[in-house]
KERO-233872 format. One record per residue: residue number from 1; x, y, z of N, C-alpha, C in turn. Coordinates in steps of 0.1 Angstrom, whole numbers. Example, Ala and Ser with C-alpha at 12.3 -4.5 7.8 and 13.67 -1.06 7.14 Angstrom:
BEGIN
[1 [132 -57 78] [123 -45 78] [132 -33 78]]
[2 [128 -22 71] [137 -11 71] [129 0 79]]
REM end
This chain:
BEGIN
[1 [9 -11 1] [-1 0 -1] [10 14 -1]]
[2 [3 22 -6] [12 36 -8] [4 46 -2]]
[3 [7 53 10] [-3 63 16] [1 75 11]]
[4 [-8 83 10] [-6 97 7] [-17 106 14]]
[5 [-12 114 20] [-19 126 30] [-32 130 21]]
[6 [-44 133 30] [-53 137 22] [-55 151 23]]
[7 [-59 159 12] [-59 172 15] [-68 179 26]]
[8 [-79 171 28] [-87 176 39] [-81 175 53]]
[9 [-70 167 56] [-63 164 66] [-52 175 68]]
[10 [-45 176 55] [-33 186 56] [-39 201 58]]
[11 [-50 203 52] [-55 216 55] [-64 219 64]]
[12 [-67 208 73] [-79 207 85] [-74 219 97]]
[13 [-85 225 100] [-81 235 111] [-72 232 122]]
[14 [-72 218 125] [-62 215 137] [-48 216 131]]
[15 [-44 213 119] [-32 214 113] [-28 228 111]]
[16 [-40 234 106] [-37 249 102] [-34 259 113]]
[17 [-41 255 123] [-39 261 136] [-54 269 138]]
[18 [-60 266 150] [-73 270 154] [-72 285 159]]
[19 [-62 288 162] [-58 302 167] [-57 313 155]]
[20 [-56 307 145] [-55 317 131] [-70 318 126]]
[21 [-80 312 131] [-92 312 124] [-103 319 134]]
[22 [-110 329 131] [-119 336 138] [-132 329 137]]
[23 [-137 326 126] [-150 320 122] [-149 306 115]]
[24 [-147 296 122] [-145 281 116] [-158 276 112]]
[25 [-161 277 98] [-173 270 93] [-167 259 84]]
[26 [-156 253 87] [-153 242 80] [-155 229 86]]
[27 [-158 229 99] [-161 216 106] [-173 208 102]]
[28 [-172 193 105] [-184 186 99] [-191 178 110]]
[29 [-192 186 122] [-197 180 136] [-204 190 141]]
[30 [-212 187 153] [-215 196 163] [-203 202 172]]
[31 [-208 212 181] [-196 217 189] [-190 207 198]]
[32 [-175 207 196] [-169 198 207] [-173 198 220]]
[33 [-177 186 227] [-182 186 240] [-171 182 252]]
[34 [-175 188 263] [-164 186 275] [-171 174 282]]
[35 [-164 166 291] [-167 155 300] [-180 160 307]]
[36 [-179 174 314] [-189 179 322] [-200 181 315]]
[37 [-201 184 302] [-214 186 295] [-222 172 292]]
[38 [-212 162 293] [-218 148 289] [-221 142 303]]
[39 [-216 149 315] [-217 142 328] [-211 129 329]]
[40 [-199 128 324] [-191 116 324] [-183 118 337]]
[41 [-181 107 345] [-173 103 356] [-167 92 355]]
[42 [-154 90 359] [-148 78 357] [-147 70 372]]
[43 [-152 57 370] [-149 51 381] [-134 45 383]]
[44 [-129 38 394] [-116 34 392] [-113 22 384]]
[45 [-113 24 372] [-112 15 359] [-98 7 363]]
[46 [-99 -5 358] [-85 -14 357] [-82 -11 341]]
[47 [-70 -7 339] [-65 -4 325] [-61 -16 318]]
[48 [-69 -26 318] [-65 -39 310] [-69 -39 295]]
[49 [-66 -50 288] [-70 -52 274] [-86 -54 276]]
[50 [-93 -46 267] [-106 -46 269] [-112 -58 259]]
[51 [-124 -61 258] [-130 -71 249] [-127 -68 234]]
[52 [-121 -77 227] [-116 -73 214] [-127 -68 204]]
[53 [-139 -73 208] [-150 -66 198] [-155 -54 204]]
[54 [-151 -49 215] [-156 -38 222] [-166 -41 235]]
[55 [-167 -31 243] [-175 -34 256] [-189 -38 251]]
[56 [-191 -49 257] [-204 -55 255] [-217 -47 255]]
[57 [-216 -39 268] [-228 -33 272] [-230 -19 260]]
[58 [-219 -16 255] [-219 -6 245] [-225 -9 233]]
[59 [-219 -23 229] [-225 -28 214] [-240 -31 216]]
[60 [-245 -36 227] [-260 -37 229] [-266 -25 227]]
[61 [-261 -13 233] [-268 -1 231] [-268 1 215]]
[62 [-258 2 207] [-258 4 193] [-267 -3 186]]
[63 [-267 -17 190] [-277 -25 183] [-293 -24 186]]
[64 [-295 -18 198] [-309 -17 204] [-318 -10 195]]
[65 [-331 -15 192] [-339 -10 185] [-336 -8 170]]
[66 [-329 -18 163] [-322 -17 151] [-330 -28 141]]
[67 [-342 -35 145] [-348 -44 137] [-342 -60 138]]
[68 [-337 -62 149] [-331 -76 149] [-316 -78 150]]
[69 [-310 -68 151] [-294 -69 151] [-291 -70 167]]
[70 [-281 -77 169] [-274 -80 182] [-260 -73 184]]
[71 [-257 -74 198] [-244 -69 200] [-233 -77 194]]
[72 [-236 -88 190] [-226 -98 182] [-225 -94 169]]
[73 [-233 -85 163] [-232 -78 149] [-223 -65 147]]
[74 [-220 -60 161] [-213 -48 163] [-197 -50 165]]
[75 [-189 -44 159] [-175 -45 161] [-171 -30 164]]
[76 [-166 -25 175] [-161 -11 178] [-149 -11 170]]
[77 [-145 3 168] [-134 5 159] [-128 19 165]]
[78 [-118 24 160] [-111 37 163] [-118 46 154]]
[79 [-130 52 157] [-136 61 147] [-143 52 136]]
[80 [-150 60 128] [-154 56 114] [-143 54 105]]
[81 [-133 63 107] [-124 61 99] [-116 47 101]]
[82 [-112 42 113] [-109 30 116] [-117 19 109]]
[83 [-130 20 111] [-140 9 103] [-137 10 88]]
[84 [-136 21 82] [-136 21 69] [-123 16 63]]
[85 [-110 17 72] [-99 13 68] [-99 -3 67]]
[86 [-106 -9 80] [-107 -23 81] [-116 -29 69]]
[87 [-126 -23 65] [-134 -29 56] [-126 -30 43]]
[88 [-118 -17 39] [-114 -16 27] [-102 -28 26]]
[89 [-95 -26 35] [-83 -36 36] [-85 -51 37]]
[90 [-97 -54 44] [-100 -66 46] [-109 -74 30]]
[91 [-116 -64 23] [-123 -69 14] [-117 -67 0]]
[92 [-108 -56 -2] [-103 -52 -16] [-90 -56 -18]]
[93 [-86 -61 -29] [-74 -64 -34] [-72 -55 -46]]
[94 [-58 -57 -50] [-55 -47 -63] [-64 -52 -74]]
[95 [-68 -65 -75] [-76 -69 -87] [-91 -67 -86]]
[96 [-96 -61 -74] [-109 -60 -71] [-114 -48 -77]]
[97 [-129 -46 -78] [-132 -35 -84] [-143 -28 -73]]
[98 [-142 -16 -70] [-150 -6 -62] [-158 3 -69]]
[99 [-170 4 -65] [-181 16 -71] [-181 25 -59]]
[100 [-176 36 -61] [-179 46 -48] [-184 58 -53]]
[101 [-193 65 -46] [-200 78 -48] [-189 87 -46]]
[102 [-189 99 -52] [-181 109 -53] [-190 124 -57]]
[103 [-188 134 -47] [-179 137 -36] [-182 129 -23]]
[104 [-173 127 -15] [-172 118 -6] [-162 121 5]]
[105 [-164 114 18] [-155 116 28] [-141 109 24]]
[106 [-131 119 26] [-119 113 18] [-115 98 20]]
[107 [-115 95 33] [-112 81 36] [-118 71 27]]
[108 [-130 73 21] [-137 62 14] [-131 63 0]]
[109 [-123 73 -3] [-115 70 -15] [-103 69 -15]]
[110 [-95 74 -6] [-80 74 -5] [-75 60 0]]
[111 [-83 52 10] [-78 40 12] [-78 29 1]]
[112 [-89 29 -5] [-90 19 -15] [-78 24 -28]]
[113 [-76 37 -28] [-65 41 -37] [-51 35 -33]]
[114 [-48 36 -20] [-36 28 -15] [-37 15 -17]]
[115 [-45 8 -15] [-47 -6 -20] [-43 -9 -35]]
[116 [-48 0 -44] [-46 -1 -57] [-57 -8 -64]]
[117 [-69 -11 -58] [-79 -18 -65] [-85 -7 -77]]
[118 [-94 -14 -85] [-99 -6 -97] [-111 1 -91]]
[119 [-111 15 -92] [-122 23 -87] [-130 29 -99]]
[120 [-143 26 -97] [-153 33 -107] [-159 44 -98]]
[121 [-157 56 -102] [-164 67 -95] [-179 67 -100]]
[122 [-188 70 -90] [-200 72 -95] [-204 87 -89]]
[123 [-203 98 -99] [-204 112 -96] [-216 116 -94]]
[124 [-219 123 -81] [-231 128 -78] [-233 141 -86]]
[125 [-245 146 -91] [-246 157 -99] [-255 167 -92]]
[126 [-249 180 -90] [-257 191 -85] [-270 192 -91]]
[127 [-270 191 -104] [-283 193 -113] [-294 181 -107]]
[128 [-289 173 -103] [-298 161 -98] [-300 161 -84]]
[129 [-296 172 -78] [-300 172 -64] [-287 163 -54]]
[130 [-277 162 -60] [-269 152 -56] [-273 138 -50]]
[131 [-285 135 -56] [-292 122 -52] [-286 111 -59]]
[132 [-285 99 -54] [-279 86 -57] [-291 80 -66]]
[133 [-290 79 -79] [-301 73 -88] [-299 60 -90]]
[134 [-306 53 -83] [-303 36 -83] [-303 30 -97]]
[135 [-308 35 -105] [-309 30 -122] [-295 34 -126]]
[136 [-290 46 -124] [-279 51 -130] [-266 44 -122]]
[137 [-266 42 -110] [-257 35 -103] [-255 19 -106]]
[138 [-268 13 -109] [-268 -1 -115] [-260 -2 -126]]
[139 [-260 8 -134] [-252 7 -147] [-237 8 -147]]
[140 [-232 14 -133] [-219 13 -132] [-212 1 -124]]
[141 [-223 -8 -120] [-217 -20 -116] [-215 -31 -126]]
[142 [-203 -38 -125] [-200 -45 -134] [-198 -62 -126]]
[143 [-197 -71 -134] [-195 -85 -129] [-182 -84 -120]]
[144 [-171 -75 -119] [-160 -76 -111] [-162 -68 -101]]
[145 [-174 -60 -98] [-175 -52 -85] [-177 -60 -73]]
[146 [-169 -57 -64] [-170 -66 -52] [-176 -56 -40]]
[147 [-176 -43 -42] [-181 -35 -31] [-187 -21 -37]]
[148 [-198 -18 -32] [-207 -5 -35] [-205 4 -23]]
[149 [-199 16 -20] [-197 24 -11] [-204 38 -13]]
[150 [-213 39 -3] [-221 51 -2] [-221 58 11]]
[151 [-227 70 13] [-228 76 26] [-241 82 26]]
[152 [-248 80 38] [-263 86 40] [-264 88 54]]
[153 [-267 100 60] [-268 115 51] [-255 115 45]]
[154 [-254 122 33] [-241 125 26] [-234 135 32]]
[155 [-221 132 33] [-210 143 35] [-202 145 22]]
[156 [-203 155 16] [-205 169 22] [-219 177 20]]
[157 [-228 171 13] [-240 176 9] [-252 177 17]]
[158 [-250 166 27] [-263 164 36] [-275 159 30]]
[159 [-273 156 18] [-285 148 10] [-288 135 16]]
[160 [-299 130 15] [-303 117 21] [-310 110 11]]
[161 [-311 95 13] [-317 86 5] [-329 86 11]]
[162 [-341 82 4] [-353 75 9] [-350 62 14]]
[163 [-360 56 22] [-360 43 25] [-359 34 13]]
[164 [-370 37 5] [-372 30 -7] [-358 29 -14]]
[165 [-353 40 -17] [-337 41 -24] [-329 33 -17]]
[166 [-327 32 -4] [-316 23 5] [-319 9 0]]
[167 [-335 5 2] [-337 -9 0] [-336 -13 -14]]
[168 [-336 -3 -23] [-333 -7 -38] [-317 -9 -41]]
[169 [-309 -1 -34] [-297 -2 -34] [-291 -16 -28]]
[170 [-298 -21 -18] [-294 -33 -10] [-298 -44 -20]]
[171 [-309 -43 -26] [-314 -53 -35] [-306 -55 -47]]
[172 [-300 -41 -52] [-291 -42 -63] [-279 -51 -60]]
[173 [-271 -48 -49] [-258 -53 -44] [-262 -68 -43]]
[174 [-273 -73 -38] [-274 -87 -37] [-276 -94 -48]]
[175 [-283 -85 -58] [-285 -94 -71] [-272 -93 -79]]
[176 [-263 -84 -76] [-251 -86 -84] [-240 -93 -76]]
[177 [-243 -99 -64] [-233 -105 -57] [-221 -98 -52]]
[178 [-225 -85 -48] [-214 -78 -43] [-218 -73 -28]]
[179 [-209 -64 -21] [-211 -59 -8] [-217 -45 -8]]
[180 [-225 -40 0] [-230 -26 -1] [-225 -20 12]]
[181 [-216 -10 12] [-211 -2 25] [-219 10 25]]
[182 [-225 12 38] [-232 24 40] [-225 34 52]]
[183 [-220 43 50] [-214 52 61] [-225 61 64]]
[184 [-229 57 78] [-242 63 82] [-237 72 96]]
[185 [-225 78 95] [-221 87 106] [-230 98 109]]
[186 [-237 102 101] [-248 115 104] [-260 109 108]]
[187 [-264 96 108] [-277 90 108] [-285 94 118]]
[188 [-279 99 130] [-287 105 142] [-291 118 141]]
[189 [-286 126 131] [-286 138 128] [-294 141 115]]
[190 [-305 131 114] [-316 131 103] [-326 140 107]]
[191 [-330 149 98] [-343 160 104] [-357 154 101]]
[192 [-359 144 94] [-372 141 90] [-374 126 94]]
[193 [-368 121 104] [-367 105 108] [-355 99 100]]
[194 [-353 89 111] [-340 80 105] [-343 70 96]]
[195 [-334 66 89] [-336 54 81] [-335 42 90]]
[196 [-337 30 84] [-332 17 92] [-316 15 91]]
[197 [-312 8 100] [-299 6 101] [-295 -2 88]]
[198 [-287 1 79] [-285 -5 65] [-281 -19 69]]
[199 [-272 -22 80] [-269 -36 81] [-278 -45 84]]
[200 [-291 -41 87] [-303 -48 91] [-310 -53 78]]
[201 [-307 -49 67] [-313 -55 55] [-307 -64 48]]
[202 [-295 -71 54] [-291 -84 48] [-276 -86 51]]
[203 [-271 -98 50] [-257 -102 52] [-247 -95 43]]
[204 [-252 -90 32] [-243 -83 23] [-240 -68 25]]
[205 [-246 -62 37] [-249 -49 38] [-239 -45 49]]
[206 [-232 -39 49] [-224 -33 61] [-225 -18 65]]
[207 [-229 -14 77] [-230 -2 83] [-217 3 88]]
[208 [-214 17 88] [-203 24 96] [-210 35 102]]
[209 [-202 38 113] [-209 50 121] [-199 54 133]]
[210 [-201 64 141] [-192 68 151] [-200 79 160]]
[211 [-196 84 171] [-200 93 177] [-194 106 176]]
[212 [-185 108 166] [-178 122 164] [-188 132 161]]
[213 [-194 130 152] [-204 141 144] [-215 146 152]]
[214 [-224 136 155] [-238 139 160] [-236 141 176]]
[215 [-226 138 182] [-225 138 196] [-211 149 201]]
[216 [-203 152 191] [-194 162 194] [-183 156 202]]
[217 [-178 142 201] [-168 138 209] [-156 130 200]]
[218 [-153 136 188] [-144 133 178] [-129 126 186]]
[219 [-128 133 199] [-115 130 207] [-114 118 213]]
[220 [-125 110 215] [-127 98 219] [-123 86 210]]
[221 [-125 91 199] [-120 79 186] [-130 66 189]]
[222 [-139 68 188] [-149 57 189] [-159 55 177]]
[223 [-158 45 171] [-167 42 159] [-172 27 160]]
[224 [-177 23 150] [-180 10 147] [-187 6 133]]
[225 [-185 -6 132] [-191 -14 119] [-202 -26 124]]
[226 [-211 -25 114] [-221 -36 118] [-223 -44 106]]
[227 [-223 -58 107] [-225 -69 99] [-231 -80 104]]
[228 [-242 -86 98] [-247 -99 104] [-241 -110 97]]
[229 [-232 -107 87] [-223 -118 82] [-212 -123 92]]
[230 [-215 -136 97] [-206 -141 108] [-192 -143 102]]
[231 [-190 -146 89] [-176 -148 84] [-169 -135 82]]
[232 [-176 -123 78] [-171 -110 75] [-167 -106 91]]
[233 [-174 -108 99] [-172 -105 115] [-160 -107 120]]
[234 [-156 -122 114] [-145 -128 120] [-132 -120 114]]
[235 [-135 -120 99] [-124 -110 91] [-121 -99 98]]
[236 [-131 -91 99] [-130 -77 106] [-123 -78 119]]
[237 [-127 -87 127] [-121 -88 140] [-107 -91 139]]
[238 [-104 -99 132] [-89 -103 127] [-81 -91 126]]
[239 [-87 -83 115] [-79 -69 111] [-78 -60 124]]
[240 [-87 -58 130] [-89 -50 143] [-77 -54 152]]
[241 [-77 -67 156] [-67 -74 165] [-53 -70 160]]
[242 [-51 -73 147] [-39 -69 143] [-33 -54 142]]
[243 [-44 -44 143] [-40 -31 140] [-39 -27 155]]
[244 [-51 -29 165] [-50 -24 179] [-53 -32 187]]
[245 [-57 -46 185] [-62 -55 196] [-75 -52 202]]
[246 [-75 -41 206] [-87 -36 214] [-90 -21 214]]
[247 [-99 -16 219] [-101 -2 218] [-95 2 232]]
[248 [-99 16 234] [-93 22 247] [-104 20 257]]
[249 [-101 14 270] [-110 14 281] [-119 27 284]]
[250 [-108 36 285] [-115 52 288] [-123 55 276]]
[251 [-118 56 263] [-128 61 253] [-144 53 255]]
[252 [-140 39 255] [-153 32 257] [-162 35 267]]
[253 [-155 39 280] [-164 42 291] [-172 54 287]]
[254 [-165 65 281] [-172 78 278] [-181 75 267]]
[255 [-181 65 258] [-190 63 247] [-203 57 252]]
[256 [-201 47 263] [-213 40 269] [-220 50 277]]
[257 [-214 61 282] [-222 71 289] [-232 79 282]]
[258 [-223 83 272] [-230 90 260] [-244 84 254]]
[259 [-241 70 251] [-253 62 245] [-264 59 256]]
[260 [-259 59 269] [-269 56 277] [-278 69 279]]
[261 [-272 82 275] [-280 93 277] [-285 98 263]]
[262 [-285 89 254] [-285 93 238] [-297 103 235]]
[263 [-309 100 240] [-320 107 238] [-321 122 243]]
[264 [-315 122 257] [-315 135 263] [-304 144 256]]
[265 [-293 138 251] [-283 146 245] [-288 149 230]]
[266 [-295 140 222] [-298 144 210] [-310 152 208]]
[267 [-319 154 217] [-333 161 213] [-328 175 214]]
[268 [-319 182 222] [-316 197 222] [-307 198 210]]
[269 [-299 190 207] [-289 193 196] [-298 192 181]]
[270 [-306 184 181] [-317 183 168] [-324 195 166]]
[271 [-328 202 177] [-336 214 179] [-328 225 175]]
[272 [-315 226 179] [-308 236 176] [-301 235 160]]
[273 [-299 224 156] [-296 222 142] [-305 223 133]]
[274 [-317 222 137] [-329 225 127] [-329 241 128]]
[275 [-328 249 138] [-326 265 140] [-316 270 129]]
[276 [-304 261 132] [-294 267 122] [-296 265 109]]
[277 [-300 253 104] [-303 252 91] [-314 259 86]]
[278 [-323 264 92] [-334 274 90] [-324 289 86]]
[279 [-316 292 96] [-309 305 95] [-300 304 80]]
[280 [-294 295 79] [-286 291 68] [-294 292 53]]
[281 [-308 284 56] [-317 286 44] [-319 299 40]]
[282 [-321 307 51] [-326 322 49] [-314 330 42]]
[283 [-302 328 49] [-291 334 42] [-287 329 28]]
[284 [-289 317 24] [-289 311 9] [-301 319 2]]
[285 [-311 320 7] [-322 327 -2] [-318 341 -6]]
[286 [-312 349 3] [-307 362 2] [-293 363 -7]]
[287 [-285 352 -9] [-273 354 -14] [-272 347 -27]]
[288 [-274 358 -37] [-277 356 -51] [-263 351 -60]]
[289 [-251 350 -51] [-237 346 -55] [-236 331 -54]]
[290 [-246 324 -48] [-244 310 -42] [-258 302 -48]]
[291 [-256 290 -51] [-267 281 -51] [-264 267 -42]]
[292 [-273 260 -39] [-272 249 -32] [-284 238 -31]]
[293 [-280 227 -27] [-292 217 -26] [-292 217 -9]]
[294 [-306 219 -6] [-308 219 8] [-306 206 14]]
[295 [-299 205 26] [-296 192 33] [-308 186 39]]
[296 [-310 174 42] [-319 169 50] [-313 162 63]]
[297 [-299 162 65] [-294 157 75] [-279 161 77]]
[298 [-275 158 89] [-260 162 91] [-260 178 96]]
[299 [-247 182 97] [-245 196 98] [-237 203 88]]
[300 [-237 198 76] [-230 203 65] [-237 207 53]]
[301 [-235 215 46] [-239 217 31] [-228 222 22]]
[302 [-232 220 7] [-222 222 -1] [-225 232 -12]]
[303 [-225 246 -8] [-228 256 -18] [-220 256 -32]]
[304 [-225 262 -41] [-217 264 -54] [-218 279 -58]]
[305 [-208 283 -62] [-207 299 -66] [-214 298 -81]]
[306 [-222 307 -83] [-228 308 -97] [-219 315 -107]]
[307 [-210 323 -102] [-200 329 -111] [-187 330 -104]]
[308 [-176 330 -110] [-162 334 -105] [-163 347 -97]]
[309 [-158 345 -85] [-158 359 -75] [-147 367 -81]]
[310 [-146 381 -78] [-138 390 -83] [-124 385 -78]]
[311 [-115 385 -89] [-100 380 -86] [-99 365 -89]]
[312 [-109 358 -90] [-109 344 -91] [-111 336 -78]]
[313 [-113 323 -79] [-117 315 -68] [-106 315 -59]]
[314 [-92 312 -62] [-84 312 -51] [-83 325 -43]]
[315 [-85 335 -50] [-83 350 -43] [-97 349 -34]]
[316 [-108 344 -36] [-120 345 -27] [-116 337 -15]]
[317 [-110 325 -15] [-107 319 -3] [-95 325 5]]
[318 [-84 331 -1] [-75 339 5] [-82 351 13]]
[319 [-90 358 5] [-95 370 12] [-104 367 22]]
[320 [-111 354 22] [-121 351 33] [-115 349 44]]
[321 [-102 342 44] [-94 338 55] [-87 350 61]]
[322 [-78 356 53] [-69 367 57] [-76 379 59]]
[323 [-85 384 54] [-94 395 56] [-105 396 66]]
[324 [-111 381 66] [-122 382 74] [-122 369 84]]
[325 [-111 363 83] [-109 353 94] [-117 340 94]]
[326 [-123 338 82] [-134 327 80] [-128 317 73]]
[327 [-131 304 78] [-125 292 73] [-137 282 67]]
[328 [-137 278 54] [-148 269 49] [-139 257 42]]
[329 [-144 246 39] [-139 234 34] [-140 234 18]]
[330 [-129 239 9] [-129 242 -4] [-132 227 -11]]
[331 [-137 229 -23] [-144 217 -31] [-130 207 -33]]
[332 [-117 210 -34] [-108 200 -37] [-106 190 -23]]
[333 [-113 194 -14] [-111 184 -2] [-120 171 -6]]
[334 [-128 174 -16] [-136 162 -20] [-134 159 -34]]
[335 [-123 164 -41] [-122 160 -55] [-133 167 -63]]
[336 [-138 178 -58] [-147 187 -66] [-141 201 -70]]
[337 [-146 209 -78] [-141 223 -82] [-141 231 -69]]
[338 [-132 241 -69] [-133 249 -57] [-142 261 -58]]
[339 [-151 258 -67] [-164 268 -68] [-176 261 -58]]
[340 [-171 250 -53] [-180 243 -42] [-173 246 -30]]
[341 [-178 248 -19] [-173 246 -5] [-182 239 4]]
[342 [-175 232 15] [-184 227 24] [-185 238 35]]
[343 [-197 241 40] [-199 247 51] [-206 239 62]]
[344 [-201 242 72] [-202 233 86] [-211 243 95]]
[345 [-225 243 98] [-230 252 106] [-234 245 119]]
[346 [-227 233 123] [-228 230 136] [-220 232 146]]
[347 [-207 233 142] [-197 235 149] [-192 246 158]]
[348 [-195 260 148] [-194 271 156] [-204 277 166]]
[349 [-199 287 173] [-213 294 181] [-223 299 173]]
[350 [-234 304 177] [-244 307 170] [-239 322 164]]
[351 [-233 330 174] [-227 343 167] [-216 342 158]]
[352 [-208 332 159] [-198 328 149] [-205 324 138]]
[353 [-215 317 137] [-220 313 124] [-225 326 116]]
[354 [-233 332 125] [-239 345 118] [-228 354 112]]
[355 [-215 357 118] [-205 364 114] [-200 358 103]]
[356 [-197 343 105] [-191 337 94] [-197 337 79]]
[357 [-211 335 81] [-220 339 70] [-219 352 62]]
[358 [-220 361 72] [-216 376 66] [-205 377 59]]
[359 [-193 370 64] [-181 371 58] [-180 364 47]]
[360 [-186 354 42] [-185 348 28] [-194 354 21]]
[361 [-202 362 25] [-210 372 14] [-202 384 10]]
[362 [-193 390 19] [-185 401 16] [-174 393 9]]
[363 [-168 384 13] [-154 378 3] [-161 375 -10]]
[364 [-174 371 -12] [-178 369 -25] [-177 381 -35]]
[365 [-178 393 -29] [-178 404 -35] [-167 414 -36]]
[366 [-156 409 -30] [-142 412 -32] [-142 422 -20]]
REM end
């Protein structure tokens, strides 16, 4: 494998320096939480090797209310990124074919590239509302396709599938004899009701998620993958054991506390994110230099410039940061033109969001 650093990580706020940014609208999660916000207390834990599959009570909470899934179907990983790495390296070889949607979270693209497998990109179109057309996707699948990889709700656009479309994609993968990977990291931030956990649709479907985005705890590095396929579970567990043996006892304790209080934590977050989405919607309606597809989940959207701003696109980003102290995620983070940018409305404070949106409007005009 040949590793290459991803632009989204090289240019991330934590690498650039948070102190250099006044209004950070590039983040893809809600605001980072403190242990006191989550009411986490630590008992006198023994710092032993944990269960290799992950804390049993934690896995039970993840599987609960999911339509027949059990703790045995869940494997805890080092964030969703760790789950995606395990799945790609366990399932794909240089001779295999992957069909993956684009734009996408970079790990869904870059790890398969490092493996050297044959990648067929299914490019989502602004003009089609960034929706996954199951019929068009079916045309991209060949007899050599081993894995179809999608995200829902989608990063960076926030667009969602309908349940019928998700089931259609599951049926497609089953008919073609390949696996379907659904990155569901934003599932708990769906505004009009959550879809079924994808892994509940069959042994050929794999779900991936984490606590980083909806719960604001990326620092604990807790994610998971779900599959009812017992053979795959053993393969994925073998990969995890070779990478890290088990997860962190401390991280999994925090995650357990979070999920034990899931509804109490989520309800105010969803209410606030709906309010913020309404604010961004109102701003977009008055911003004639941008167009977008309104998101249905997550805390990000992906506006597009209607025309090149004064001085060019690169000058816009330089002006936005240097003059206005505002940071967004340029399109090249997602292998898209920089006339697009990811705007995160969940991480900044309400005042920072208001100021950041105003700064974007100013920078678009020079």
